[in-house]
C-alpha positions in Angstrom: 10.6 -20.5 -3.0 8.5 -19.2 -6.1 8.0 -15.5 -5.7 4.2 -16.7 -5.2 5.1 -18.3 -2.4 6.4 -15.4 -0.2 2.9 -13.8 -0.7 1.8 -16.9 1.8 4.2 -17.0 4.1 3.0 -16.5 8.0 6.3 -15.6 9.1 8.5 -12.4 8.6 10.4 -12.0 5.1 13.8 -11.8 5.0 15.1 -8.9 3.2 16.2 -10.9 0.1 12.4 -12.0 0.1 11.2 -9.2 0.5 13.6 -7.4 -2.4 11.9 -10.3 -4.7 8.3 -9.1 -3.7 8.7 -5.3 -4.1 9.8 -6.0 -7.9 6.2 -6.8 -8.9 5.7 -3.7 -9.8 8.5 -3.1 -12.3 7.4 -6.6 -13.3 3.9 -5.5 -13.8 5.1 -2.4 -15.9 7.1 -4.2 -18.2 4.4 -6.9 -18.7 1.7 -4.1 -19.5 4.3 -2.1 -21.9 4.6 -5.3 -23.5 0.8 -6.5 -24.4 -0.8 -3.1 -24.3 2.5 -1.4 -26.3 1.5 2.1 -24.5 4.4 2.7 -21.5 2.7 6.0 -20.8 -0.6 4.7 -20.5 -2.5 4.4 -16.6 -2.1 0.6 -16.7 1.5 0.6 -16.8 2.0 3.6 -15.2 -0.2 2.3 -12.2 1.5 -1.1 -11.9 4.5 0.9 -11.7 3.9 3.5 -9.2 1.2 2.2 -6.8 4.0 1.6 -4.0 5.4 5.2 -4.8 4.6 7.9 -2.1 4.3 11.9 -2.2 7.8 12.0 0.4 9.4 10.0 -2.4 9.7 7.0 0.5 8.1 4.3 -1.7 9.3 2.0 -4.4 10.4 0.7 -7.0 12.1 4.4 -8.2 11.8 6.6 -4.8 9.8 9.4 -6.6 7.8 11.8 -5.5 4.3 11.0 -6.7 3.0 13.6 -8.3 0.1 12.0 -10.3 -3.6 12.3 -8.7 -5.2 9.2 -10.4 -2.3 6.9 -9.2 -2.3 8.1 -5.9 -5.9 7.4 -5.5 -5.5 4.2 -6.5 -2.2 3.9 -4.4 -4.7 4.7 -1.3 -7.2 1.9 -2.4 -4.3 -0.8 -2.8 -3.5 0.2 1.0 -7.3 0.1 1.7 -7.8 -2.7 0.6 -4.9 -4.4 1.9 -5.5 -3.8 5.3 -9.3 -4.9 5.4 -8.4 -8.2 3.4 -7.4 -11.5 5.3 -3.3 -11.7 5.3 -1.5 -14.9 6.1 1.0 -12.7 8.3 -1.3 -11.4 10.6 -4.0 -13.4 12.6 -6.9 -10.9 11.2 -8.2 -8.1 9.0 -8.1 -4.3 10.0 -11.3 -3.6 11.0 -12.7 0.0 9.2 -11.8 2.6 11.6 -8.3 1.2 11.9 -8.1 1.0 8.4 -8.9 4.4 7.8 -6.7 5.8 11.2 -3.5 3.7 9.2 -4.4 6.2 6.1 -4.9 9.2 7.8 -1.2 8.2 9.3 0.2 7.9 5.9 -1.0 11.5 5.5 0.1 12.9 9.0 4.0 11.4 7.6 3.5 13.4 4.2 3.3 9.7 2.5 -0.3 10.8 0.8 -2.7 13.9 0.0 -5.1 14.8 2.3 -7.1 15.2 -0.5 -7.5 11.6 -1.4 -7.4 10.4 2.5 -10.6 13.2 2.8 -12.7 11.4 0.0 -12.0 7.8 1.5 -13.2 9.2 5.0 -16.3 10.6 3.7 -16.9 7.8 1.4 -17.2 6.0 4.7 -19.3 8.4 6.8 -23.3 8.0 6.6 -23.8 11.6 6.2 -22.8 12.0 2.3 -20.8 15.3 2.5 -19.0 16.5 -0.5 -15.0 15.2 0.7 -13.9 18.6 0.6 -15.8 19.3 3.4 -14.9 16.4 5.8 -12.8 16.6 8.6 -10.6 13.9 9.4 -9.8 13.0 13.1 -6.3 12.4 13.8 -7.0 10.8 17.2 -6.4 7.1 17.1 -8.6 4.9 18.7 -8.6 1.8 16.6 -6.7 -1.9 17.3 -4.4 -3.3 14.7 -5.0 -6.9 14.5 -2.7 -9.3 16.7 0.1 -10.9 15.3 0.5 -8.6 12.5 4.1 -8.8 10.8 4.0 -6.8 8.0 7.0 -4.6 7.6 9.3 -6.9 9.9 12.0 -8.3 8.1 13.4 -11.4 9.5 17.1 -11.7 9.6 18.9 -14.2 7.3 20.2 -17.6 8.0 23.6 -18.4 7.4 23.5 -20.3 4.3 27.0 -19.2 2.6 25.1 -17.7 -0.2 
């Protein structure tokens, strides 16, 4: 199976498929370094690090993400993924539940609170400055039914 087909799967990924998909960030980094001739440029670093987290729980390098600009883009990537249709779940997250998922990431210290506050402030009718925004940690939303994100299927014995 080609790696692009893994993005369209409606069943859980196997561990092997998950590893293949996780290489997209490094592949993007290498391509941007080659074509832009700038390994330290923002675009290349974003491609490489947009799945890294502050508490080093991300990938591909498992580093402590310290770059605020990359963290903003990483949170935007998560937010977009939650709100967009995906083949591995029956529907998209509603806005409230998506914001609660991102709040949970801050509670686990995967991302910083300032980025969460900015996103929440942007979604509020009263447009107050993000630094004055209070984020509720109460969870009232419901994730979409049949969500298989993060579920790893057992590998079939194939004699590999």
